KOLPA-592754 format. One line per 4 residues: number of its first residue (from 1); their letters; for each residue z, x, y of N, C-alpha, C. Coordinates in nm, 4 decimals, always signed. Layout:
! residues N
NUM	A	Z,X,Y,Z,X,Y,Z,X,Y; ...
END
This chain:
! residues 82
1	MVNG	-1.0327,-0.5521,+0.4480,-1.0809,-0.4578,+0.4169,-1.1304,-0.3425,+0.5493; -1.0782,-0.2318,+0.4604,-1.1022,-0.1377,+0.5910,-1.2352,-0.0920,+0.6399; -1.2753,-0.0602,+0.7905,-1.3619,-0.0628,+0.8485,-1.4366,+0.0646,+0.8055; -1.5606,+0.0652,+0.7281,-1.6198,+0.2236,+0.6947,-1.5598,+0.2740,+0.5532
5	NAKS	-1.5277,+0.1565,+0.5054,-1.4451,+0.2042,+0.3571,-1.5390,+0.1941,+0.2454; -1.5595,+0.3053,+0.1949,-1.6746,+0.2931,+0.0884,-1.5673,+0.2242,-0.0594; -1.6553,+0.1864,-0.1491,-1.6090,+0.0952,-0.2666,-1.6610,+0.2201,-0.3975; -1.5429,+0.1817,-0.4505,-1.5309,+0.3180,-0.5513,-1.6199,+0.2429,-0.6677
9	DHPT	-1.6635,+0.3210,-0.7742,-1.7471,+0.3050,-0.8775,-1.7113,+0.1492,-0.9689; -1.5663,+0.2255,-0.9858,-1.5042,+0.1051,-1.0849,-1.3602,+0.1213,-1.0306; -1.2771,+0.0091,-1.0873,-1.1987,-0.0195,-1.0009,-1.0993,+0.0889,-1.0312; -0.9748,+0.1049,-0.9418,-0.8567,+0.2320,-0.9265,-0.7310,+0.1612,-0.9649
13	VYFV	-0.6416,+0.1597,-1.0622,-0.5629,+0.1452,-1.1071,-0.4116,+0.2149,-1.0008; -0.3534,+0.1492,-0.9031,-0.2712,+0.2129,-0.8919,-0.1056,+0.1465,-0.8973; +0.0383,+0.1729,-0.8221,+0.0968,+0.0943,-0.8392,+0.2409,+0.0302,-0.7535; +0.2844,-0.0822,-0.6856,+0.3702,-0.0309,-0.6443,+0.4989,-0.1097,-0.6406
17	NGEQ	+0.5727,-0.0851,-0.6828,+0.7408,-0.0662,-0.6909,+0.7009,-0.1050,-0.8545; +0.6199,-0.0267,-0.8994,+0.6205,-0.0270,-1.0882,+0.5478,-0.1604,-1.0523; +0.4650,-0.2223,-1.0328,+0.3663,-0.3486,-1.0663,+0.2261,-0.2629,-1.0013; +0.1287,-0.2975,-1.1528,-0.0205,-0.2451,-1.1454,-0.0910,-0.3580,-1.0240
21	QTTD	-0.1613,-0.2536,-0.9433,-0.2505,-0.3244,-0.8574,-0.3731,-0.2369,-0.9010; -0.4923,-0.3186,-0.8020,-0.6316,-0.2555,-0.8815,-0.7274,-0.2373,-0.7339; -0.7673,-0.1908,-0.7198,-0.8855,-0.2250,-0.5923,-1.0237,-0.1214,-0.6433; -1.1529,-0.1757,-0.5556,-1.2696,-0.1085,-0.6103,-1.2928,-0.0943,-0.4510
25	QDKL	-1.2035,-0.0358,-0.3874,-1.2071,+0.0852,-0.2648,-1.1937,+0.1549,-0.2687; -1.2108,+0.2897,-0.1640,-1.1264,+0.3995,-0.2064,-1.0416,+0.4583,-0.0885; -1.0176,+0.3691,+0.0380,-0.8891,+0.3674,+0.0899,-0.8386,+0.2070,+0.1521; -0.7501,+0.2130,+0.1646,-0.6769,+0.1208,+0.2302,-0.5785,+0.0705,+0.3693
29	AVAQ	-0.5742,+0.0226,+0.4025,-0.4534,-0.0121,+0.5344,-0.3373,-0.0230,+0.4547; -0.2198,+0.0313,+0.4819,-0.0860,+0.0005,+0.4247,-0.0653,-0.1524,+0.3912; -0.1175,-0.2300,+0.5423,-0.0983,-0.3547,+0.5229,-0.1609,-0.4107,+0.3815; -0.2920,-0.3787,+0.3727,-0.3536,-0.4547,+0.3049,-0.2698,-0.4185,+0.1108
33	IVEA	-0.1856,-0.2666,+0.1411,-0.1138,-0.2396,-0.0121,-0.0283,-0.3318,-0.0102; +0.0140,-0.3734,+0.0860,+0.2087,-0.4101,+0.0737,+0.1616,-0.5830,+0.0478; +0.0533,-0.6173,+0.1277,+0.0078,-0.8088,+0.1048,-0.0043,-0.8306,-0.0391; -0.1413,-0.6993,-0.0561,-0.1381,-0.7405,-0.2376,-0.0467,-0.7326,-0.2839
37	AGFT	+0.0558,-0.6538,-0.3007,+0.1730,-0.6417,-0.3372,+0.2423,-0.7555,-0.3251; +0.2552,-0.8305,-0.2700,+0.2959,-0.9593,-0.2465,+0.4426,-0.9321,-0.0964; +0.4105,-0.8143,-0.0491,+0.5297,-0.8469,+0.0510,+0.4594,-0.8767,+0.1677; +0.5359,-0.9901,+0.2446,+0.5051,-0.9893,+0.3395,+0.6370,-1.0466,+0.4791
41	PASD	+0.5905,-1.0499,+0.5831,+0.5062,-0.9801,+0.6882,+0.5058,-0.8216,+0.6242; +0.3572,-0.7542,+0.6634,+0.3520,-0.6193,+0.6013,+0.4171,-0.5553,+0.7068; +0.4141,-0.5832,+0.8312,+0.5142,-0.5128,+0.9470,+0.6461,-0.4867,+0.9323; +0.7166,-0.5706,+0.7964,+0.8108,-0.5355,+0.7628,+0.8691,-0.4287,+0.7082
45	YTLR	+0.7678,-0.3599,+0.6649,+0.7650,-0.2912,+0.5543,+0.7171,-0.1633,+0.5856; +0.8036,-0.0222,+0.5130,+0.6470,+0.0332,+0.5025,+0.6248,+0.1312,+0.3743; +0.5719,+0.2116,+0.4016,+0.5355,+0.2459,+0.2546,+0.5384,+0.3801,+0.2092; +0.5959,+0.4238,+0.0945,+0.5877,+0.5741,+0.0406,+0.5166,+0.5653,-0.0694
49	SENP	+0.4650,+0.6739,-0.0150,+0.3652,+0.7656,-0.1838,+0.4513,+0.8885,-0.2598; +0.4300,+0.8396,-0.3879,+0.5371,+0.9596,-0.4563,+0.4610,+1.0869,-0.4973; +0.3601,+1.0874,-0.4992,+0.2791,+1.1801,-0.5187,+0.1090,+1.2221,-0.4728; +0.0764,+1.2305,-0.3466,+0.1846,+1.3578,-0.2678,+0.2961,+1.2542,-0.1615
53	ARTF	+0.4297,+1.2973,-0.1740,+0.5515,+1.2610,-0.0887,+0.4942,+1.2525,+0.0281; +0.4988,+1.1362,+0.0767,+0.4429,+1.0871,+0.2607,+0.4975,+0.9561,+0.2456; +0.5228,+0.9048,+0.3436,+0.5963,+0.7950,+0.4467,+0.5357,+0.6968,+0.5098; +0.4560,+0.5685,+0.4338,+0.3526,+0.5491,+0.6145,+0.4582,+0.4488,+0.6819
57	QHPD	+0.4588,+0.4933,+0.8201,+0.5341,+0.3890,+0.8855,+0.4956,+0.2166,+0.9353; +0.3283,+0.2863,+0.9521,+0.2337,+0.1848,+1.0449,+0.1393,+0.0773,+0.9494; +0.1149,-0.0210,+0.9331,+0.0470,-0.1224,+0.8813,-0.0897,-0.0783,+0.8519; -0.1117,-0.0292,+0.9965,-0.2925,-0.0457,+1.0275,-0.2786,+0.1797,+0.9716
61	EVVE	-0.1741,+0.2014,+0.9302,-0.2536,+0.3354,+0.8812,-0.3423,+0.3536,+0.7325; -0.4089,+0.4091,+0.7419,-0.5102,+0.4056,+0.6226,-0.4970,+0.5354,+0.5079; -0.4943,+0.4779,+0.3769,-0.4047,+0.5685,+0.2695,-0.5374,+0.5990,+0.2129; -0.5776,+0.6594,+0.1311,-0.6525,+0.7251,+0.0126,-0.6231,+0.6826,-0.1083
65	IHPQ	-0.7124,+0.6235,-0.1961,-0.6019,+0.5550,-0.3278,-0.6431,+0.6403,-0.4395; -0.5285,+0.6987,-0.4868,-0.5962,+0.7546,-0.6277,-0.5476,+0.7073,-0.7473; -0.6443,+0.7186,-0.8457,-0.6231,+0.6703,-1.0158,-0.4510,+0.6831,-1.0036; -0.3599,+0.6242,-1.0737,-0.2661,+0.5833,-1.0827,-0.1171,+0.6162,-0.9578
69	QRFQ	-0.1152,+0.6623,-0.8639,-0.0761,+0.6794,-0.7535,+0.0234,+0.5507,-0.7443; +0.1760,+0.6399,-0.7167,+0.2650,+0.5249,-0.7403,+0.3643,+0.5038,-0.5467; +0.3373,+0.3675,-0.5302,+0.3971,+0.3318,-0.3987,+0.5555,+0.2719,-0.4396; +0.5903,+0.3152,-0.3017,+0.7273,+0.2142,-0.2954,+0.7201,+0.1270,-0.1620
73	ALFT	+0.7360,+0.0154,-0.1717,+0.7241,-0.0954,-0.0406,+0.8841,-0.0871,-0.0317; +0.9039,-0.0099,+0.1317,+1.0630,-0.0294,+0.1515,+1.0780,-0.1351,+0.2972; +1.1393,-0.2256,+0.2542,+1.1897,-0.3718,+0.3580,+1.2423,-0.2295,+0.4819; +1.1987,-0.2956,+0.5903,+1.2837,-0.2505,+0.6919,+1.3074,-0.3349,+0.8467
77	GLTP	+1.3128,-0.4550,+0.7647,+1.2840,-0.5674,+0.8720,+1.4007,-0.6170,+0.8807; +1.4695,-0.6777,+0.9812,+1.5825,-0.7700,+0.9488,+1.6385,-0.8507,+0.8636; +1.7682,-0.8351,+0.8659,+1.8467,-0.8744,+0.7537,+1.9452,-1.0277,+0.8322; +1.8970,-1.1280,+0.7556,+1.9983,-1.2340,+0.8095,+2.1162,-1.2377,+0.7602
81	VS	+2.2319,-1.2646,+0.8750,+2.3580,-1.2573,+0.8384,+2.4265,-1.4546,+0.8551; +2.4900,-1.4627,+0.7755,+2.5657,-1.6086,+0.8304,+2.7135,-1.5973,+0.8904
END
């Protein structure tokens, strides 16, 4: 939970890589959004918001969550080679 974060009166639906997520928080850290969507470790991902268009580079950045907002979690970590 982001410190000082207010709860919404009702759950807010948003999407990460097309998958529905819900939160009762008005704001979430990038790491919270990415990890809740099942992408770990969060430090290996950036988060792109579709509307408004913005890319969040750091896991600790705080994002204001809007109903029906769409995000893309983009892998930026190292890819192992054999």
